[in-house]
C-alpha positions as CSV (number, residue, x, y, z in Angstrom):
1,M,-6.5,-0.5,-8.0
2,S,-6.2,-3.9,-9.6
3,K,-8.3,-4.7,-12.6
4,F,-10.5,-7.6,-11.8
5,R,-11.5,-10.2,-14.3
6,K,-14.3,-12.7,-14.6
7,R,-13.5,-16.3,-14.8
8,A,-15.2,-19.7,-15.1
9,V,-14.5,-22.4,-12.6
10,T,-16.2,-25.7,-11.9
11,G,-17.8,-26.2,-8.5
12,A,-15.7,-29.3,-7.9
13,A,-12.4,-27.5,-8.6
14,A,-13.3,-24.6,-6.4
15,A,-14.4,-26.8,-3.5
16,A,-11.3,-29.0,-3.8
17,A,-9.0,-26.0,-4.0
18,L,-10.4,-24.3,-1.0
19,S,-10.5,-27.3,1.4
20,L,-10.4,-25.5,4.7
21,L,-7.1,-26.6,6.2
22,L,-5.7,-25.1,9.4
23,G,-2.4,-23.2,8.8
24,A,0.6,-24.4,10.7
25,C,2.5,-22.3,13.2
26,S,6.2,-22.2,13.7
27,S,9.1,-19.8,14.5
28,G,11.0,-17.8,11.9
29,G,12.6,-14.5,11.1
30,D,15.8,-13.6,9.4
31,D,17.3,-17.0,10.4
32,A,14.3,-18.7,9.0
33,A,14.8,-17.0,5.6
34,S,18.1,-18.9,5.3
35,S,16.8,-22.3,6.4
36,S,17.9,-25.2,4.2
37,P,15.2,-26.5,1.9
38,S,14.7,-30.2,1.5
39,T,15.3,-30.4,-2.2
40,S,18.9,-31.3,-3.1
41,G,21.0,-30.2,-6.1
42,K,21.0,-27.2,-8.2
43,V,17.6,-25.9,-9.5
44,K,16.2,-23.0,-11.5
45,L,13.1,-21.1,-10.6
46,Q,11.2,-18.6,-12.8
47,F,9.8,-15.5,-11.1
48,W,7.4,-12.9,-12.6
49,S,6.9,-9.5,-11.0
50,W,6.1,-5.9,-12.1
51,T,7.9,-4.1,-9.2
52,E,10.8,-2.0,-9.9
53,G,14.0,-2.8,-8.0
54,V,13.2,-6.5,-7.6
55,E,15.3,-7.6,-10.5
56,A,18.4,-6.2,-8.8
57,Q,17.6,-8.2,-5.7
58,V,17.2,-11.4,-7.7
59,K,20.8,-10.8,-9.0
60,T,22.0,-10.4,-5.4
61,W,20.3,-13.6,-4.4
62,N,21.7,-15.5,-7.4
63,K,25.3,-14.5,-6.5
64,A,24.9,-15.9,-3.0
65,H,22.9,-19.0,-3.8
66,P,24.3,-20.9,-6.8
67,E,22.2,-23.9,-5.9
68,T,19.0,-22.0,-6.4
69,Q,19.1,-19.7,-9.5
70,V,16.1,-17.4,-10.0
71,E,15.2,-16.3,-13.6
72,F,13.4,-13.0,-13.4
73,S,10.8,-11.7,-15.8
74,M,9.4,-8.1,-15.7
75,E,5.7,-8.3,-16.5
76,A,2.9,-5.8,-17.2
77,G,0.7,-5.5,-14.2
78,D,-2.4,-4.9,-16.2
79,T,-2.2,-8.1,-18.1
80,V,-0.1,-10.5,-16.0
81,Y,-3.1,-12.3,-14.3
82,Q,-4.6,-13.4,-17.6
83,K,-1.1,-14.4,-18.8
84,L,-0.6,-16.5,-15.5
85,R,-3.9,-18.3,-16.0
86,A,-3.0,-19.2,-19.5
87,A,0.5,-20.3,-18.5
88,V,-0.8,-22.6,-15.7
89,K,-3.3,-24.2,-18.1
90,A,-0.5,-24.8,-20.6
91,G,2.0,-26.1,-18.0
92,T,4.4,-23.2,-18.6
93,A,3.8,-21.1,-15.6
94,P,6.6,-19.7,-13.5
95,C,7.3,-21.1,-10.1
96,L,6.7,-17.8,-8.5
97,S,4.8,-14.6,-9.2
98,K,4.0,-11.3,-7.5
99,M,0.3,-11.3,-6.7
100,D,-1.9,-9.0,-4.5
101,G,-3.9,-10.6,-1.7
102,Q,-7.3,-10.6,-3.2
103,D,-6.1,-12.2,-6.5
104,L,-4.1,-14.8,-4.6
105,A,-7.4,-15.9,-2.9
106,T,-9.1,-16.2,-6.2
107,F,-6.2,-18.1,-7.9
108,A,-6.3,-20.4,-4.9
109,A,-10.0,-21.0,-5.3
110,D,-9.5,-21.8,-9.0
111,G,-6.8,-24.4,-8.2
112,L,-4.0,-22.4,-9.8
113,L,-1.6,-22.3,-6.8
114,T,0.5,-24.8,-4.8
115,D,-0.2,-25.5,-1.1
116,I,3.1,-24.7,0.7
117,S,1.6,-24.7,4.2
118,K,4.3,-27.0,5.7
119,T,7.1,-25.6,3.6
120,A,6.2,-22.0,4.6
121,A,5.6,-22.7,8.3
122,P,9.2,-21.8,9.4
123,Y,8.8,-18.3,8.0
124,K,5.4,-17.4,9.5
125,S,6.4,-15.7,12.7
126,A,8.4,-13.0,11.0
127,Y,5.3,-11.5,9.4
128,T,2.2,-9.9,10.9
129,T,-0.9,-12.1,11.4
130,A,-2.8,-9.9,8.9
131,A,0.0,-10.3,6.3
132,W,0.0,-14.1,6.8
133,N,-3.7,-14.2,6.4
134,S,-3.3,-12.6,3.0
135,V,-1.4,-15.7,1.7
136,S,-3.5,-18.2,3.6
137,P,-7.1,-18.0,2.4
138,G,-9.1,-20.7,4.2
139,G,-6.1,-21.4,6.4
140,T,-4.0,-23.0,3.5
141,T,-0.8,-21.1,2.7
142,Y,0.0,-20.5,-1.0
143,G,2.7,-17.9,-0.8
144,I,4.9,-15.6,1.3
145,P,3.9,-12.0,2.2
146,M,5.9,-9.4,0.3
147,G,4.7,-5.9,1.3
148,S,2.0,-4.0,3.2
149,S,0.3,-0.7,2.9
150,P,-1.0,0.3,6.4
151,L,-3.5,3.1,6.4
152,F,-2.9,6.4,8.1
153,T,-4.0,10.1,7.6
154,A,-2.4,12.9,5.7
155,Y,-4.1,16.3,6.2
156,R,-3.6,20.0,5.4
157,A,-2.7,21.3,8.9
158,D,-2.7,24.9,7.8
159,L,-6.3,24.8,6.4
160,F,-7.6,22.8,9.4
161,Q,-6.3,25.7,11.6
162,K,-7.7,28.3,9.2
163,Y,-11.2,26.8,9.8
164,G,-10.7,26.6,13.6
165,I,-9.8,22.9,14.0
166,S,-6.5,22.3,15.8
167,K,-5.8,18.6,15.0
168,A,-6.7,15.8,12.7
169,P,-9.9,13.8,13.6
170,A,-9.2,10.9,15.9
171,T,-12.5,9.1,14.9
172,W,-14.8,8.9,11.9
173,A,-17.5,10.6,13.9
174,E,-15.1,13.5,14.5
175,L,-14.2,13.6,10.7
176,I,-17.8,14.0,9.8
177,A,-18.4,16.6,12.4
178,D,-15.2,18.5,11.2
179,G,-16.3,18.2,7.6
180,I,-19.7,19.7,8.4
181,A,-18.1,22.5,10.5
182,I,-15.7,23.4,7.7
183,Q,-18.5,23.6,5.1
184,K,-20.4,26.0,7.2
185,K,-17.4,28.4,6.7
186,N,-16.6,27.4,3.2
187,K,-19.1,25.2,1.3
188,N,-16.5,24.5,-1.5
189,I,-14.1,22.6,0.8
190,K,-14.3,18.9,1.1
191,I,-12.8,16.9,4.0
192,F,-12.4,13.6,2.1
193,N,-12.5,12.1,-1.5
194,M,-14.3,9.1,-2.7
195,A,-13.8,8.2,-6.4
196,G,-16.9,6.9,-8.2
197,E,-15.0,4.0,-9.6
198,D,-13.2,2.8,-6.5
199,P,-15.0,1.4,-3.5
200,S,-11.8,0.8,-1.6
201,T,-12.9,3.4,1.0
202,L,-15.6,1.0,2.0
203,V,-13.1,-1.9,2.2
204,D,-10.9,0.1,4.5
205,L,-13.7,1.2,6.7
206,S,-15.1,-2.3,7.0
207,W,-11.7,-3.6,7.9
208,Q,-11.3,-0.9,10.5
209,A,-14.8,-1.5,12.0
210,G,-13.9,-5.1,12.7
211,A,-16.1,-6.5,9.9
212,S,-15.3,-9.8,8.2
213,W,-16.9,-10.1,4.8
214,Y,-15.4,-13.5,4.5
215,K,-14.5,-15.7,7.5
216,V,-13.7,-19.4,7.9
217,D,-15.9,-21.2,10.4
218,G,-15.3,-24.9,10.6
219,N,-15.8,-26.4,7.2
220,Q,-17.5,-23.4,5.6
221,W,-17.2,-19.7,4.8
222,K,-19.3,-17.2,6.7
223,I,-20.3,-14.2,4.6
224,G,-20.8,-11.0,6.5
225,F,-21.7,-7.9,4.4
226,T,-24.7,-7.1,6.7
227,T,-23.3,-7.7,10.1
228,P,-23.4,-4.8,12.6
229,E,-19.7,-4.1,12.0
230,A,-20.2,-4.0,8.2
231,L,-23.2,-1.8,8.5
232,K,-21.4,0.5,10.9
233,A,-18.7,1.0,8.2
234,G,-21.4,1.6,5.6
235,D,-23.1,4.2,7.7
236,V,-19.9,6.3,7.7
237,V,-19.9,6.3,3.9
238,Q,-23.6,7.1,3.8
239,Q,-23.0,10.1,6.1
240,L,-20.2,11.3,3.8
241,V,-22.5,11.1,0.8
242,D,-25.6,12.5,2.4
243,N,-23.8,15.5,3.8
244,N,-21.8,16.2,0.6
245,L,-18.6,16.0,2.6
246,A,-16.5,14.1,-0.1
247,S,-15.2,15.2,-3.4
248,N,-15.4,12.6,-6.2
249,A,-12.1,13.1,-8.0
250,S,-11.4,10.1,-10.2
251,Y,-8.1,8.2,-9.7
252,A,-8.2,7.7,-13.5
253,D,-7.9,11.4,-14.0
254,P,-4.3,12.6,-14.5
255,G,-5.2,15.8,-12.7
256,V,-6.6,14.1,-9.6
257,F,-3.8,15.4,-7.4
258,K,-5.0,19.0,-7.9
259,T,-8.0,18.5,-5.5
260,W,-5.6,18.1,-2.7
261,D,-2.7,20.3,-3.8
262,L,-5.0,23.3,-4.4
263,G,-6.7,22.8,-1.0
264,K,-10.1,21.8,-2.4
265,T,-9.9,18.5,-0.4
266,I,-8.0,18.7,2.8
267,L,-7.6,15.2,4.2
268,M,-7.0,11.7,2.9
269,T,-6.3,8.3,4.2
270,T,-3.2,7.0,2.5
271,S,-0.2,4.7,2.9
272,T,3.5,4.3,2.5
273,W,3.9,3.6,-1.2
274,Q,2.0,6.9,-2.1
275,L,4.2,9.3,-0.1
276,P,6.8,9.8,-2.9
277,I,4.0,10.4,-5.4
278,Y,2.7,13.3,-3.3
279,N,6.1,14.8,-2.9
280,T,6.2,15.0,-6.7
281,N,2.6,16.0,-7.5
282,F,1.8,18.6,-4.7
283,P,4.1,21.4,-5.7
284,K,1.8,24.2,-4.2
285,S,1.1,22.5,-0.9
286,R,4.4,20.8,-0.2
287,G,5.4,21.3,3.4
288,K,1.9,22.1,4.5
289,W,0.8,18.6,5.2
290,Q,1.1,16.5,8.4
291,L,0.6,12.8,9.0
292,A,-1.7,11.5,11.7
293,D,-3.3,8.3,12.8
294,A,-6.2,7.1,10.7
295,P,-9.6,7.9,12.1
296,L,-10.9,5.1,14.3
297,F,-14.3,3.7,15.2
298,D,-13.3,2.9,18.7
299,T,-10.3,4.5,20.3
300,A,-10.2,1.7,22.9
301,T,-9.8,-0.8,20.1
302,P,-7.6,0.9,17.5
303,R,-7.7,-0.9,14.2
304,T,-6.7,0.0,10.7
305,S,-6.5,-1.7,7.2
306,S,-3.8,-2.6,4.7
307,F,-3.3,-3.7,1.2
308,F,-0.9,-6.7,0.8
309,D,1.4,-7.7,-2.0
310,T,2.5,-11.4,-1.9
311,T,4.8,-13.8,-3.7
312,A,2.6,-16.7,-4.8
313,V,3.7,-20.2,-5.7
314,L,2.0,-21.4,-8.8
315,K,0.6,-24.8,-9.6
316,G,3.2,-27.0,-11.2
317,C,6.1,-25.5,-9.3
318,K,8.6,-28.4,-9.0
319,Y,10.6,-26.9,-6.1
320,P,8.2,-25.2,-3.7
321,D,10.6,-25.4,-0.8
322,R,13.2,-23.4,-2.7
323,A,10.5,-21.1,-3.9
324,A,9.4,-20.4,-0.4
325,Q,13.1,-19.9,0.7
326,F,13.7,-17.3,-2.0
327,A,10.4,-15.5,-1.3
328,A,11.1,-15.3,2.4
329,W,14.6,-13.9,1.7
330,L,13.2,-11.3,-0.7
331,S,10.7,-9.9,1.7
332,G,12.2,-10.9,5.1
333,S,16.0,-10.6,5.0
334,K,17.6,-7.4,6.2
335,E,19.7,-7.3,3.2
336,S,16.8,-7.4,0.7
337,V,14.3,-5.3,2.6
338,T,16.8,-2.6,3.4
339,T,17.4,-2.2,-0.3
340,L,13.8,-2.4,-1.5
341,T,12.5,0.1,1.1
342,D,15.0,2.7,-0.1
343,P,13.2,5.2,-2.3
344,K,16.0,5.0,-4.7
345,S,14.9,1.4,-5.6
346,K,11.5,2.8,-6.8
347,S,9.9,-0.4,-5.6
348,G,7.4,1.4,-3.3
349,L,7.8,-1.5,-0.9
350,F,6.9,-1.3,2.8
351,P,7.5,-4.6,4.6
352,A,4.9,-6.9,6.0
353,L,7.2,-7.8,8.8
354,K,6.3,-7.5,12.5
355,D,9.2,-5.2,13.1
356,V,9.2,-2.3,10.6
357,T,11.1,0.2,12.7
358,P,14.4,-0.1,10.8
359,Y,12.8,0.8,7.5
360,V,10.4,3.7,8.3
361,D,12.5,6.9,8.5
362,K,13.9,6.8,4.9
363,I,10.5,6.5,3.2
364,I,9.2,9.8,4.5
365,P,9.7,12.8,2.1
366,T,10.7,15.5,4.6
367,E,9.9,18.3,2.2
368,M,6.3,17.1,1.9
369,F,5.5,17.1,5.6
370,N,6.2,19.9,7.9
371,G,7.7,17.9,10.8
372,K,5.2,19.0,13.4
373,S,4.0,15.4,13.8
374,D,6.1,12.3,14.4
375,S,5.6,10.8,10.9
376,A,7.8,7.7,11.7
377,Q,5.8,6.9,14.7
378,I,2.5,7.3,13.0
379,I,3.5,4.9,10.2
380,T,4.9,2.4,12.7
381,T,1.7,2.6,14.7
382,A,-0.4,2.0,11.6
383,A,1.6,-1.1,10.7
384,S,1.0,-2.5,14.2
385,R,-2.8,-1.7,14.1
386,V,-3.8,-3.7,11.0
387,G,-6.8,-5.8,11.9
388,D,-6.1,-9.5,11.8
389,Q,-9.7,-10.5,11.4
390,W,-9.9,-9.7,7.7
391,Q,-9.7,-12.5,5.2
392,Y,-10.0,-12.6,1.4
393,G,-12.6,-15.1,0.3
394,P,-12.6,-17.4,-2.7
395,D,-14.5,-15.1,-5.0
396,Y,-13.2,-11.8,-3.6
397,A,-12.0,-10.4,-7.0
398,D,-15.4,-11.1,-8.7
399,M,-17.3,-9.7,-5.7
400,F,-15.2,-6.5,-5.9
401,A,-16.1,-6.2,-9.6
402,E,-19.8,-6.6,-8.6
403,M,-19.4,-4.0,-5.9
404,Q,-17.9,-1.5,-8.4
405,K,-21.1,-1.7,-10.5
406,D,-23.1,-0.3,-7.6
407,W,-20.5,2.0,-6.0
408,G,-21.0,4.7,-8.5
409,K,-24.7,4.7,-7.8
410,V,-24.0,5.1,-4.1
411,I,-21.8,8.1,-4.8
412,K,-24.5,9.7,-7.0
413,K,-27.1,9.1,-4.3
414,E,-29.0,6.6,-6.5
415,M,-28.5,3.7,-4.1
416,T,-27.9,3.5,-0.4
417,V,-24.8,1.8,1.0
418,K,-27.1,-0.6,3.0
419,D,-28.8,-1.7,-0.2
420,M,-25.5,-2.3,-1.9
421,L,-24.2,-4.4,1.0
422,T,-27.5,-6.3,1.2
423,H,-27.1,-7.1,-2.6
424,L,-23.5,-8.1,-2.1
425,Q,-24.5,-10.5,0.7
426,S,-27.0,-12.4,-1.5
427,W,-24.8,-12.2,-4.6
428,T,-21.8,-13.6,-2.8
429,L,-23.7,-16.5,-1.2
430,A,-25.2,-17.4,-4.6
431,D,-21.9,-17.1,-6.4
432,L,-20.1,-19.3,-3.9
433,K,-22.9,-21.9,-4.1
434,S,-22.6,-21.9,-7.9
435,K,-18.9,-22.7,-7.5
436,G,-19.5,-25.6,-5.1
437,V,-18.1,-23.7,-2.1
438,N,-19.8,-24.3,1.3
439,A,-21.0,-20.9,2.6
440,S,-23.7,-19.4,4.8
441,A,-24.6,-16.0,6.2
442,A,-22.7,-14.7,9.3
443,S,-24.8,-13.6,12.2
């Protein structure tokens, strides 16, 4: 999980940076990734990232594009955002940088990115709507999607069968019922894990339930932590806590994998980048796991969540058209994506493209999963189900940090999820008001 930082920003800067423009639509795809930019002559672009395998792709690009040379810098992911802020202020920022979706929204709100809405429009149709939303907070585009992490389930099929359950839960209601049934037979077995420092479970559930914590409505943001959809997601977390169905293994603990490998926790929601990690860290249970669709709230409206990586265009970039062209090639061309999705690259990338079918099979560690479920189809389905209603708001990173403060209390039963969501609703409205951002409560 990203480490989020506090920052100071004037209300005027935030309001100006997040003027609510409507994003443009156009066609794109692999052909779009080779479109000719408007800037003429030879240029150099600086690009920061902390993803393995990307530097090799930069070299491939440079060989084929002498008119646009990219200078790559491998950065440290835990300090890069602070470094980027300082560089923008000093006028020495790179043209491009890797950035996760929530931090892109905050950088945009703080006026640290370049509006590339018109320049990026030709590339839009190659990516999923949810992925494009991640680079377009408030409808203004500030980067190109890089990768996605659609959510699905991994579960111990052998232990489910041992406790009389023949398949993975299709809904969250089934998961809770299964968890209760299993504990009647073995009170030491947990069906899920929720780390006390990481509220991403609630993010995923809210996204799946159709909630929109942040949503653009005309010229303002609608804030919805207490809508029926958001509370429905919160209720699932509350049931997991109240019924003691979740382990609380910390992701900061080097031994965290043991809770799953030793069969103490028998299901997890997970994503593509984590699969090679399990193959390495689950020596005792390798081959006993299966993949399944993520639990749903409504099988008639299947929806899941995703984490998005992006390539953002920083403030001060002199050649945003060339920057967008390179970023679209990096994440959209068959040449680049084929290489980066190969586990040998160690990038952990899964594309944010509409069509992911060419890239799925090779990311699945066959020794880890027993082959009794169609793992490739499950991953492809997850990618197609990512809800497109979710948006990252202008203070998302700070809001997440605020949520982290109360999440541990929820896990310890010192605070209800509803009380936490009610607090986040009032906190976010007050925070946006203090930054000069027009916002009101969603109904």
